[in-house]
VOGU-3710 file (C-alpha; in Angstrom, 3 decimals, decimal comma):
1> mimalchhet> -1,694/23,206/-4,181  -4,727/23,306/-1,907  -4,045/21,290/1,226  -6,918/19,156/2,473  -8,238/15,655/2,891  -8,423/14,343/-0,667  -11,561/12,224/-0,171  -14,341/12,555/2,383  -16,107/9,201/2,191  -16,145/6,842/5,178
11> tlldfdgiyt> -15,629/3,080/4,926  -16,147/0,500/7,661  -14,267/-2,801/7,414  -16,227/-5,709/8,860  -13,933/-8,395/10,243  -15,988/-9,272/13,319  -19,209/-7,265/13,447  -17,926/-4,719/15,954  -19,233/-1,706/14,044  -22,786/-3,021/14,183
21> tqpelserad> -22,542/-2,125/17,882  -21,697/1,521/17,019  -24,917/2,788/15,390  -23,987/6,476/15,156  -20,742/5,689/13,376  -22,496/3,137/11,165  -24,945/5,806/10,033  -22,020/7,924/8,859  -20,585/5,139/6,697  -20,720/5,483/2,929
31> ewveladiag> -19,596/1,892/2,420  -18,990/-1,400/4,241  -16,413/-3,954/3,144  -17,167/-7,479/4,341  -14,028/-9,376/5,378  -15,229/-11,761/8,089  -15,225/-14,799/5,813  -11,505/-14,550/4,960  -9,368/-17,094/6,829  -5,922/-16,263/8,184
41> tylfcareal> -6,507/-12,644/9,215  -6,317/-12,483/13,029  -3,074/-10,880/14,327  -1,100/-12,361/11,417  -2,150/-12,069/7,796  -1,536/-14,958/5,439  -0,362/-14,107/1,932  -3,567/-15,389/0,351  -5,634/-13,439/2,874  -3,779/-10,223/2,082
51> qeirrrlsar> -4,389/-10,717/-1,624  -8,115/-11,136/-1,009  -8,272/-8,146/1,340  -6,541/-5,973/-1,253  -8,897/-7,229/-3,950  -11,963/-6,290/-1,932  -10,520/-2,939/-0,930  -9,761/-2,111/-4,561  -13,450/-2,512/-5,415  -14,622/0,108/-2,934
61> sargltfign> -15,684/3,579/-4,016  -15,102/5,338/-0,681  -11,460/6,378/-0,217  -11,305/8,945/2,562  -11,579/7,511/6,083  -11,329/3,808/6,813  -12,299/2,293/10,153  -10,413/-0,986/10,360  -11,639/-2,631/13,578  -9,546/-3,772/16,525
71> gnyhyvtyal> -5,794/-3,353/16,612  -5,152/-6,963/15,642  -6,053/-5,931/12,090  -3,880/-2,823/11,962  -1,802/-4,468/9,231  -4,628/-3,494/6,846  -2,964/-0,082/6,776  -0,191/-1,735/4,765  -2,760/-2,754/2,132  -4,123/0,790/2,031
81> lceidrpfsl> -0,639/2,250/1,640  -0,031/-0,049/-1,316  -2,695/1,911/-3,226  -0,792/5,217/-3,046  0,861/6,265/-6,301  2,969/9,267/-5,266  5,694/10,020/-2,703  4,206/10,343/0,781  4,884/10,315/4,503  3,042/8,229/7,073
91> alfdhhsdar> 1,862/9,851/10,311  1,156/7,023/12,749  -0,450/7,716/16,124  0,183/4,520/18,066  1,402/3,369/21,474  3,454/0,661/19,700  5,936/0,943/16,852  4,341/-1,886/14,800  7,790/-2,339/13,245  9,080/-5,327/15,178
101> lsdgriglls> 9,878/-8,341/13,017  8,930/-11,559/14,801  11,465/-13,665/12,890  13,970/-10,900/12,190  13,081/-10,931/8,508  10,770/-9,125/6,130  7,882/-11,218/4,856  5,559/-12,018/7,763  2,797/-9,429/7,888  1,191/-8,874/11,273
111> cgswvaeava> -0,273/-6,148/13,441  3,191/-5,769/14,980  5,315/-5,779/11,820  3,370/-3,938/9,127  5,357/-0,694/9,478  8,613/-2,555/8,854  7,031/-4,241/5,841  5,872/-0,899/4,450  9,297/0,705/4,892  10,998/-2,242/3,187
121> rlpllrqvhi> 8,559/-2,763/0,326  7,004/0,597/-0,571  9,540/2,916/-2,235  7,076/5,807/-2,383  6,916/5,832/1,421  9,611/8,382/2,207  9,336/8,526/5,998  7,278/7,220/8,911  6,545/9,493/11,867  5,281/7,594/14,921
131> igartdrlal> 3,683/9,696/17,618  3,229/8,336/21,143  4,983/4,957/20,888  6,424/3,435/24,062  10,161/2,855/24,556  10,291/-0,520/22,782  10,887/1,592/19,683  14,619/1,370/20,455  14,710/-2,266/19,320  14,026/-1,561/15,655
141> pphvsdkirf> 16,245/-3,282/13,064  18,736/-0,915/11,338  17,241/-1,244/7,853  13,937/-0,018/9,270  15,010/2,628/11,773  16,673/4,902/9,211  13,268/5,872/7,752  11,349/6,092/11,032  11,163/9,046/13,389  9,604/8,926/16,847
151> wpedtsaeel> 7,788/11,729/18,600  6,553/11,956/22,201  2,858/12,257/22,913  3,098/15,968/23,708  4,744/16,967/20,413  3,183/20,134/19,025  1,296/19,868/15,766  3,458/22,572/14,210  6,708/20,787/15,036  5,396/17,495/13,700
161> vsafptehvy> 4,025/18,886/10,453  7,196/20,836/9,710  9,181/17,565/9,838  7,280/15,783/7,069  9,517/15,632/3,964  6,573/15,387/1,538  3,446/17,387/0,786  1,381/14,200/0,684  0,647/12,468/3,974  -1,300/9,394/5,033
171> isvdkdvldr> -2,586/9,216/8,625  -3,129/6,076/10,683  -4,542/6,150/14,219  -4,548/3,344/16,753  -6,711/4,445/19,662  -4,328/2,759/22,110  -2,254/5,940/21,878  -5,003/7,586/23,930  -5,566/7,600/27,657  -8,208/5,038/28,674
181> rfavtnwdhg> -10,562/7,885/29,533  -11,080/8,260/25,783  -10,805/4,724/24,390  -10,584/1,111/25,505  -8,627/-1,384/23,410  -7,198/-4,873/23,923  -3,647/-3,455/24,227  -1,828/-1,301/26,760  -2,415/2,431/26,421  -0,622/5,719/26,188
191> tmslrqltat> -1,768/8,920/27,878  -2,572/11,251/24,970  -5,759/13,278/25,329  -8,458/13,173/22,682  -8,267/16,941/22,345  -4,566/16,804/21,504  -5,094/14,028/18,990  -7,940/15,735/17,158  -6,172/19,091/17,159  -3,062/17,536/15,622
201> lgrivrvknv> -5,095/15,662/13,019  -6,901/18,838/12,066  -3,627/20,706/11,711  -2,152/18,044/9,433  -5,228/18,167/7,188  -5,096/21,950/6,990  -1,450/22,204/5,932  -0,792/18,932/4,068  -2,403/16,997/1,252  -3,855/14,045/3,177
211> lgvdvcgelp> -4,329/11,012/0,955  -6,332/9,043/3,494  -6,945/8,325/7,167  -7,550/5,044/8,944  -8,533/4,281/12,533  -8,285/1,081/14,542  -8,363/0,143/18,227  -11,836/-1,233/18,797  -12,445/-3,463/21,801  -13,049/-6,998/20,467
221> aspvdawrsa> -16,587/-8,101/21,293  -19,065/-10,137/19,297  -22,423/-8,433/18,637  -24,030/-11,084/20,868  -21,777/-10,273/23,847  -21,419/-6,542/23,217  -23,757/-5,675/26,095  -21,032/-6,740/28,519  -18,786/-3,961/27,207  -21,476/-1,443/26,268
231> kqikrneltn> -19,890/1,506/28,109  -16,452/0,895/26,634  -17,848/0,444/23,128  -19,781/3,702/23,429  -16,621/5,462/24,592  -14,806/4,173/21,509  -17,662/5,206/19,245  -17,655/8,760/20,571  -13,904/8,942/19,996  -14,305/7,557/16,468
241> lailesvlra> -16,863/10,265/15,737  -14,576/12,952/17,160  -11,713/11,758/14,959  -13,984/11,698/11,931  -15,165/15,261/12,562  -11,628/16,524/13,179  -10,477/15,533/9,697  -13,682/16,255/7,776  -14,127/19,764/9,177  -10,493/20,873/9,268
//
């Protein structure tokens, strides 16, 4: 089996117009998926909203890299994982576990619970490897923690890749795992360098069969008010482009 990124197209998801403020990234997009008109999507995702998001995603032709938007929509990764039809591992670069259940039960999909939902509902998901999450990871419920492994920010790419139990891997990146020198989000940040992140992503693509990659962690700002955060948005765009290149050219 030749290990590589299975698809090389780039999709931008439009919840709030943020990618219209990143022209270089927008030029690299093969497809846009409009989602701004769907109610019940911010932080928490209503059941009807998830159904509509999945319907629109299923109609897209680009399947390689997906730029989701700000971290409040990170639960879209769950919808993307639902499309996978073979056993796989999830490599999640995130400063938060995203596996904390707000009501202690499976069923409420949010940016903070989607990993727990995926572990509980997707039998083809064999293991989740979370790189760079803060210490709140210790509060995971038992039925979730058995399939989740945590790795510190400075974990070597070789050690991480050797731990995946499957040849197929899906990668999700929340830019809040990075030091603020490289990205600015609406959440607290880790201290990972962009060089370490891109090197690890490239290594995964070279030695595993990567089914897809998604990226979130944009700084929320309407196109009208984007000038107020122009420097931060540009910083995020440059990091998005670096991530894109690291997986396309691996």
